[in-house]
C-alpha positions in Angstrom: 16.3 -6.7 -8.6 13.8 -9.4 -9.1 10.2 -8.4 -9.4 7.5 -10.9 -9.5 3.9 -9.9 -9.8 0.9 -12.2 -9.4 -1.5 -12.1 -12.3 -4.0 -9.3 -12.4 -7.2 -10.8 -11.1 -10.0 -11.2 -13.6 -13.1 -9.0 -13.1 -15.5 -10.7 -10.8 -19.3 -10.8 -11.0 -19.4 -8.4 -8.1 -16.9 -5.5 -8.1 -17.0 -5.6 -4.3 -15.2 -8.9 -4.5 -12.5 -7.4 -6.7 -9.0 -7.1 -5.2 -5.5 -6.0 -6.3 -2.7 -8.4 -5.5 1.0 -7.8 -6.1 4.1 -9.7 -5.0 7.6 -8.2 -5.2 11.0 -9.6 -4.3 13.1 -6.7 -3.1 16.9 -6.5 -2.7 16.5 -4.8 0.7 16.2 -6.3 4.2 12.7 -6.5 5.8 13.6 -3.8 8.4 14.4 -1.3 5.6 11.2 -2.2 3.7 9.2 -1.8 6.9 10.6 1.7 7.4 9.7 2.7 3.9 6.1 1.5 4.6 5.7 3.0 8.0 7.8 6.1 8.6 6.7 9.4 7.2 10.1 10.1 5.7 10.2 6.6 4.2 6.7 6.9 2.8 7.4 10.4 1.3 10.5 8.9 -0.5 8.4 6.7 -2.8 4.6 7.1 -2.2 3.0 10.4 -1.2 4.7 13.8 -0.9 3.9 13.9 2.8 2.5 11.5 5.4 1.6 11.1 9.0 1.0 7.7 10.5 0.1 6.7 14.1 1.5 3.2 13.9 -0.8 1.3 16.2 -4.2 -0.4 15.6 -6.8 2.4 15.5 -4.1 5.0 14.8 -5.2 7.7 12.3 -3.0 9.3 9.7 -2.9 10.6 6.1 -1.1 10.6 2.9 -0.8 13.9 0.9 0.1 14.5 -2.7 0.6 18.0 -4.2 -1.6 17.0 -7.2 -4.2 14.9 -5.4 -4.8 16.3 -2.0 -4.9 14.6 1.4 -6.2 11.0 1.8 -7.2 9.9 5.3 -6.1 6.5 6.6 -6.4 4.4 9.7 -4.0 1.6 10.8 -5.9 -1.6 11.5 -3.2 -4.2 12.2 0.5 -4.1 12.9 3.0 -6.9 13.3 6.4 -5.2 13.1 8.4 -6.0 10.1 5.9 -8.7 9.1 2.4 -7.3 8.5 0.7 -3.9 8.2 -2.9 -3.3 7.4 -4.5 0.1 6.8 -7.8 1.4 5.6 -7.8 4.5 3.4 -10.4 6.8 2.0 -11.3 6.6 -1.7 -12.0 10.4 -1.8 -9.4 13.1 -1.1 -10.0 15.6 1.7 -12.8 13.3 3.1 -12.8 11.9 6.7 -12.3 8.1 6.6 -15.7 7.4 8.1 -17.6 9.6 5.7 -17.1 7.9 2.4 -16.0 4.7 0.7 -12.6 3.2 1.7 -10.5 0.2 0.8 -8.2 -2.1 2.9 -4.5 -2.3 2.1 -2.5 -5.2 3.5 1.3 -5.5 3.3 3.0 -8.8 4.2 6.8 -9.0 4.5 9.0 -12.1 4.7 12.7 -12.8 4.3 13.5 -13.9 0.7 15.6 -17.0 0.2 19.1 -15.8 -0.4 18.5 -12.3 1.1 16.1 -9.4 0.6 12.4 -9.3 1.2 9.3 -10.8 -0.3 6.6 -8.0 -0.2 3.0 -8.9 -0.8 0.3 -6.2 -1.3 -3.4 -6.8 -1.3 -6.0 -4.1 -1.7 -9.7 -5.0 -1.2 -13.1 -3.6 -0.6 -13.6 -1.8 -3.9 -17.2 -0.8 -4.5 -16.7 -0.1 -8.2 -14.6 -1.8 -10.8 -13.5 1.6 -12.1 -11.9 2.4 -8.7 -10.0 -0.9 -8.7 -8.7 -0.3 -12.2 -7.6 3.2 -11.2 -5.6 1.8 -8.3 -4.1 -1.0 -10.4 -2.3 1.7 -12.4 -1.5 3.6 -9.3 0.1 0.7 -7.5 2.1 -0.2 -10.7 3.6 3.3 -10.6 4.0 3.5 -6.8 5.6 0.1 -6.4 8.1 0.9 -9.2 9.0 4.0 -7.1 9.4 1.8 -4.0 11.8 -0.5 -5.9 13.8 2.5 -7.1 13.9 3.9 -3.6 15.0 0.7 -1.9 17.3 -0.6 -4.6 18.5 2.6 -6.3 
């Protein structure tokens, strides 16, 4: 496994401009990575305990963790095995349109020599504390994704 992360962005003058960016090279083909990002069983293998996703622009869904509750999400863009964008609520058990949310973008491309380059960008944070919380969250979750795909 080769894991490459882009540097953690420095705090900006406005927390609204703050983003999280990560880049991984995975020893798994794009179609397998795509399934792990989009299918409820694939998502539950590394991310949440349960999930429902309507994989089309405007499709609603949710991620649910036993310890954290249910987080609403909505798919914004889909380009199969290349790009997925969703918006998810910052607060558990809150409808997406009734509170703050952030935008998560996944980009997949074939890695030279095999595997997949996976890029993650999360943006739209209203507070730096929220961004910092998700920095740690993505570190943990992406390690679980690597273990799921390469284990």
